[in-house]
C-alpha positions, 0 to 999 in steps of 0.5 A: 039863757039867751044866744045871739043879738051881740051878746057875748060868746057861749059853748054848746059843749061836752062828749060825742057819745054818753058812754056812761053814766059815772063818766058824763057826769064828771065831765059836765062837773069839770066843764061846768068848772072852766067854763066858770072861770073862764066865763062863758055861758054853757049848754050840756052835749052828749048823744043817747043815740049817734043813730048816723054811724059809719059801721052796723058795729060802732058804738051807739050809745044807751038809748034814748030812756037811759039816756034822758035819764042821765040828761036829765041828771046833769041837768039837776045836779049842774044847774046847766042846759042839755042838748041831744040830738034827735033823729026821728019824728017820734022821738021829739015829743019824750026828749022835748020833756027833758032838752031844753035844746033839741039839736038836728044832725046835718044828714036830717036838717031837711025832714020835714016831719022830725023839723015839725015834731022839734018846733012842736015841743016848744023849746030850742031848735039847734039845726046842722046845716047839712054838708051838702046845703049853701048856707043861703038854703037853711033859709027853707028849713027856718021856715019848717021850723017857724010854720010851728010858731017856734023862732027859738031857732041855732044854725049850726055851720059844721063844714061843708063835703070837699071830694071824697072823706073831706070837709072844708069851711067856708067863713062865710057861711056863719054871715050869710046865716047870721042874714037870715036872722038867727044866731049862728054857731060854730061846730070847729069839732066836727069841721074838721072830721074826715067823713068814714076816713077810716074805713069803718069809722070816721077820721079828724083832723082835731089840731085844727080844732083850736086855730078855727075856733079862733078864726070863728070868732073872730068872724063873728059867731054867737057861738062854738060847740066843741065835742071833748072828751078827757081822754079821746084817744080812748072815746068810743066815738068821734075821738079823732077829732074831739078835743081833751079836756085839759086842752078847753081853758087856754082855748076858752081864754083865747076865744074870750078875748077874741069875742070881746073885741069882734063884740061891736062888729057883730051885729053891723055885718 
């Protein structure tokens, strides 16, 4: 799969965390069908371990061994690329044997050892821009990846900290990061998160996901990152900011139309 360079929009999507093998397989099947209907390429995303949950008691997922087995089954059954978070340099090698794209969480985006270990797998690397970073600071992050000879890089905007328990999106960030020379993804669901907003968990304002997605595509991003779930209100992680699978077809229809209009300007800004 090629991303960026004026190519049509791609979607990185799936449930926040692997809740069970059955749930993941069901959601992957539905996502593939929705994306095929919309004509949008899909990378399936789900985390085998959410190591940065707010509370010690929060659900983290099945762990790397079982999680990678499940993601491998998604990949072989549906023929779609898979993505998950990597939280340490030690995880990178095992993850790289299964994943098509290793994701560096926002809080870890400057951790040199993790970046280099992920880069050495030769797989694509999706780096979430930290909530604490200016977009131009991602240039130094890129240099760490490139130092290992890996140039398969995606940069993802997921909002920036604005006071307590709040994030805001500055769409200038998409253009600034594109000038660094790599495709830019907009994470619409984490951008509406309210980190730690519920005390022992994060809150969210998912009512703004669709509007922010449309705006980002109009601005000219190369792909959208959306965490989706068949029943967000029952999700074990990030339910308040996840999009319902039932809402996805309408949103994809809208953003695909916008992307066609914005496409001529993607490589010129």
